[in-house]
LUMBA-177641 format. One record per atom (N, C-alpha, C): x negated, y, z; residue in one letter. Coordinates in pm, whole numbers, padded with zeros to 5 digits, always signed. Each point is the difference from the previous one (the first is absolute). Example, Ala and Ser with C-alpha at 12.3 -4.5 7.8 and 13.67 -1.06 7.14 Angstrom:
<atoms>
-01319-00569+00780a+00089+00119+00000a-00090+00120+00000a+00035+00105-00072s-00082+00119+00006s+00077+00109+00073s
</atoms>
This chain:
<atoms>
-00528-01492+00689x+00080+00119+00009x+00109+00001-00107x-00037-00034-00123x+00098+00010-00107x+00116-00098+00019x-00024-00112+00066x+00110-00094+00028x+00102+00063+00093x-00048+00073+00101x+00090+00072+00090x+00081+00103-00077x-00068+00072-00091x+00068+00102-00079x+00105-00064-00090x-00034-00111-00066x+00098-00070-00085x+00121-00044+00081x-00024-00053+00119x+00110-00045+00085x+00091+00117+00034x-00058+00113+00034x+00081+00118+00033x+00074+00052-00123x-00070+00005-00113x+00066+00045-00124x+00120-00089-00032x-00022-00131+00008x+00107-00095-00029x+00117+00018+00096x-00030+00012+00127x+00105+00015+00100x+00079+00128-00015x-00070+00111-00011x+00068+00130-00012x+00079+00010-00131x-00061-00043-00111x+00071+00011-00127x+00119-00096-00005x-00013-00117+00059x+00111-00095+00006x+00117+00055+00080x-00028+00061+00112x+00107+00061+00082x+00068+00114-00075x-00080+00081-00069x+00058+00112-00075x+00090-00050-00113x-00046-00102-00071x+00082-00055-00110x+00128-00062+00053x-00010-00072+00111x+00119-00064+00058x+00105+00104+00039x-00046+00118+00041x+00092+00106+00041x+00032+00095-00115x-00046-00034-00122x+00020+00083-00118x-00058+00141+00018x-00116+00005+00063x-00072+00127+00017x-00126-00004-00083x-00043+00115-00043x-00127+00009-00068x-00112+00008+00103x-00120-00033-00043x-00115+00010+00088x-00121+00035-00085x-00090+00075+00058x-00126+00033-00067x-00110-00007+00104x-00116-00045-00043x-00117-00007+00087x-00103+00100-00050x-00068+00065+00092x-00103+00097-00034x-00133-00050+00055x-00097-00017-00088x-00136-00036+00039x-00064+00126+00058x-00065-00012+00114x-00061+00117+00063x-00153-00010-00004x-00061+00073-00094x-00146+00000-00007x-00060+00069+00123x-00124-00032+00028x-00071+00063+00111x-00121+00076-00054x-00043+00098+00074x-00118+00077-00039x-00121-00090-00010x-00011-00095+00092x-00117-00088-00003x-00005-00084-00127x+00114-00035-00055x+00003-00080-00123x-00013+00087-00124x+00040+00126+00008x-00001+00089-00117x-00121+00091-00007x-00076+00007+00107x-00108+00098+00008x-00098-00001-00114x-00024-00113-00060x-00096-00005-00110x+00066+00031-00135x+00133+00009-00005x+00068+00025-00127x+00081+00129-00001x+00039+00051+00115x+00078+00123+00007x-00093+00119+00011x+00026+00108-00075x-00079+00121+00024x+00035+00053+00139x-00098+00004+00088x+00026+00036+00139x-00004+00151+00020x+00095+00049+00078x-00006+00140+00042x-00112+00011+00104x-00035+00121+00039x-00104+00017+00102x+00039-00070+00130x+00129+00012+00037x+00047-00062+00123x-00012-00152-00007x+00042-00058-00112x-00008-00145-00016x-00144-00047-00007x-00086+00079-00064x-00141-00037-00008x-00065-00003+00138x+00049+00082+00091x-00056-00002+00136x+00047-00121+00079x+00117-00053-00033x+00055-00118+00069x-00053-00130-00061x-00018-00002-00131x-00030-00123-00071x-00119-00079+00055x-00112+00064+00035x-00113-00081+00051x+00035-00078+00128x+00094+00049+00076x+00040-00066+00124x+00083-00124-00028x+00084+00007-00104x+00094-00109-00029x-00040-00084-00120x-00113+00032-00061x-00044-00067-00122x-00007-00151+00018x+00047-00071-00100x-00003-00147+00001x-00112-00050-00089x-00039-00122+00023x-00098-00063-00088x+00065-00048-00128x-00081-00037-00097x+00052-00044-00129x+00091-00121+00013x-00030-00090+00092x+00084-00119+00019x+00140+00036+00046x+00011+00096+00091x+00131+00040+00048x+00079+00073-00108x-00068+00082-00080x+00069+00070-00108x+00047-00100-00105x-00083-00100-00029x+00040-00104-00094x+00123-00075+00053x+00003-00028+00129x+00115-00067+00060x+00124+00088-00010x-00017+00129+00025x+00111+00095-00013x+00056-00005-00142x-00089+00005-00100x+00046-00002-00139x+00067-00132-00035x-00052-00112+00051x+00066-00130-00023x+00139-00001+00062x+00009+00048+00122x+00131+00003+00069x+00097+00090-00075x-00047+00114-00044x+00085+00093-00075x+00046-00065-00130x-00089-00066-00070x+00037-00068-00123x+00102-00110+00024x-00018-00076+00107x+00095-00107+00034x+00137+00060+00035x+00000+00108+00076x+00124+00068+00036x+00074+00044-00126x-00072+00068-00090x+00063+00049-00123x+00050-00116-00086x-00080-00103-00016x+00041-00116-00081x+00120-00071+00062x-00002-00019+00130x+00108-00071+00068x+00132+00077-00013x-00004+00130+00027x+00124+00078-00008x+00051+00007-00143x-00088+00017-00096x+00042+00004-00141x+00059-00132-00044x-00062-00111+00039x+00047-00131-00045x+00138-00034+00056x+00038+00063+00108x+00130-00028+00061x+00101+00113-00018x-00038+00099-00080x+00092+00111-00027x+00024+00089+00120x-00095+00004+00091x+00012+00085+00120x-00061+00136-00034x+00077+00103+00017x-00048+00135-00026x-00113+00034+00097x-00108+00052-00053x-00111+00039+00085x-00068+00124-00056x-00064+00073+00089x-00073+00120-00036x-00142-00016+00053x-00097+00020-00086x-00141-00006+00040x-00064+00133-00039x-00018+00091+00095x-00055+00132-00032x-00152+00004-00017x-00064-00116+00001x-00146-00004-00006x-00055+00074-00121x+00052-00029-00119x-00054+00062-00121x+00021+00151+00001x+00115+00046+00048x+00025+00145+00009x-00098+00065+00097x-00032-00069+00109x-00094+00055+00097x-00142+00008-00056x-00033-00088-00092x-00136-00001-00056x-00031+00125-00081x+00101+00074-00037x-00022+00123-00077x+00039+00124+00078x+00042-00016+00124x+00048+00112+00081x-00112+00049+00092x-00053+00117-00028x-00114+00052+00075x+00034+00077+00125x+00127+00023+00026x+00039+00074+00120x-00005-00092+00122x+00003+00062+00117x-00001-00078+00124x+00131-00074+00015x-00008-00131+00014x+00117-00085+00020x-00006-00063+00139x-00119-00042+00041x-00017-00075+00124x-00048+00089+00114x+00061-00021+00115x-00044+00070+00120x-00098-00088+00080x+00008-00131-00024x-00093-00096+00058x-00009-00118-00096x-00031-00118+00047x-00023-00115-00089x+00123-00041-00080x+00123+00026+00052x+00119-00050-00068x+00121+00093+00006x-00006+00103+00080x+00118+00085+00020x-00013+00126-00085x+00117+00048-00045x+00002+00110-00095x+00018+00135+00068x-00056+00102-00064x+00026+00138+00039x+00142+00035-00046x+00055+00114+00043x+00131+00039-00053x+00000+00010-00154x-00106+00058-00057x-00007+00005-00147x-00018-00139-00059x-00073-00087+00068x-00014-00138-00043x+00133-00073-00001x+00079+00023+00104x+00135-00060+00004x+00084+00048-00118x-00009+00130-00032x+00074+00053-00114x-00048-00064-00131x-00130-00017-00012x-00055-00061-00121x+00051-00145-00015x-00012-00078+00107x+00047-00140-00003x+00151-00004-00025x+00074+00088+00065x+00145+00006-00022x+00031+00028-00146x-00077+00086-00064x+00019+00029-00141x-00025-00122-00087x-00103-00075+00032x-00029-00123-00075x+00116-00099+00016x+00045-00017+00124x+00112-00092+00027x+00126+00048-00072x+00030+00127+00011x+00117+00057-00065x-00002-00023-00151x-00115+00029-00062x-00009-00016-00145x+00021-00145-00044x-00039-00094+00082x+00020-00142-00033x+00145-00043+00026x+00058+00045+00111x+00133-00046+00038x+00114+00075-00069x-00021+00124-00036x+00109+00083-00056x+00070-00067-00117x-00071-00044-00105x+00072-00060-00113x+00075-00128+00038x-00057-00077+00091x+00065-00124+00044x+00128+00031+00076x-00009+00097+00091x+00117+00036+00079x+00108+00067-00085x-00040+00083-00096x+00099+00061-00090x+00072-00105-00083x-00074-00096-00051x+00063-00107-00080x+00098-00079+00086x-00040-00030+00122x+00090-00076+00089x+00124+00082+00033x-00018+00128+00026x+00113+00089+00030x+00097+00003-00118x-00053+00012-00121x+00085+00006-00118x+00075-00130-00024x-00066-00113+00028x+00065-00132-00015x+00115-00016+00098x-00016+00053+00119x+00097-00024+00106x+00110+00103+00003x-00006+00100-00085x+00105+00104-00002x+00125-00048-00064x
</atoms>
């Protein structure tokens, strides 16, 4: 799986650089991977037993996430990984195994915004 992800990262970031465009990738955690580390709301707790993964799958998720973060950092590709922010967020974020509620979308958007804002402001100031 990670080889496919690397290939896509390389392709998309290469195209963006060639066109002098910025690009950012966002890692999308799933409830099944976060269920043992995120404080679950009542709604999420009712869904989690259905989508719960075994320890091997969670370990694979964490390895893939680590590879994604290391790969993007090593190549200077901007990326956002909201996993750590989700681990402390006790409100309902997930409506099912991977999709967000409206409040979950706002929460993730806030994480993305907080990461991208300083980068975009610096770029805007450089290009003025």
